[in-house]
N, C-alpha and C positions, 0 to 999 in steps of 0.2 A: 504494500500500500504506500503510495507516495506520502511524504511527510505532511504536505499541505492538507491532503484528504484526512489523514489521521488527526491532525489538529482540529479540523472542522468537525469531525465525528465526535471527538472528545468534548469540544465546546458545546455541541448539541446535548451531550449528556451532563453538562454543567461541571466539567472537570478539565484538567490539563495534564499533559505528560508529566510536568514537574510535580503536580499534586499527587499523582499516582506513585512516582518515584519516592516522594517524601513519605507517603503512607506505607510503602513497602519497607523503606529504611527504618521507620519507627517500629513496625511489627517485628522486623529482624532484631533490632536493638532490644525490644521488650522480651523477645524469646531468649536471646543470649543472656540477658541479665537474670531472667527468672530460672532458666534451665541449666546454666553452666556456672562454673566458678572462675570464668575468664575475668581478668582484670579489666579496668576501664581502658587501659592502654592496649591490651590485646583486642578488645572489642573494636576500638577505634581503628586499629590496624586492619582487622578483618573486614571492616566496613569501608575501608579505603578513605578514612578521614586523614587529614594531614598530621594531626596529633591528637592526643587525648583531650586537650582543652577545646578543640573544635567539636569533638563528639559531645563533650559535656555541655557546651553551649546549645547544640542542636537538641539534645535530650531535654535540657531545661526549658527550651522554647516549646517543645511538644507537650511536656507534662507539668511544668512549673516547679519541678524538683530536680536535683542533680541525680546522676545515675545511681549513686550509693543509696540514696533515700528511695529511689524508684525500685531498686533491687529488693530492699527490705519490704516495701509495700507489696510488691508482686509476690514475693515468697510468703508473706503473711497471708495474703488473700488466697493463695493456693493451698494453704494448710487446711486439711479437713476440720471443720468445726470452727474455723476462725471467724466466719461470718456470724456465728451464733454467740460468740464470746461477748460478754458484757463487761464494761469497765467497773 
């Protein structure tokens, strides 16, 4: 499919190639943080960010929290019974 046709088709769907790439990058980051013990540097490298601070900025923009806090939240929410726990 020609690039221009793809852009037009995505626009009709209310999205863009960049938005799809960002959504996929966020999902991959979320999975790596939740399911692995990779460091922030390793995740940044695996996702082809220039350095860990660039990944940290991107993750913070997506979630409002840095990767370490995101990892803790993701792992807590994945724990059976965590949703039922009361303070």
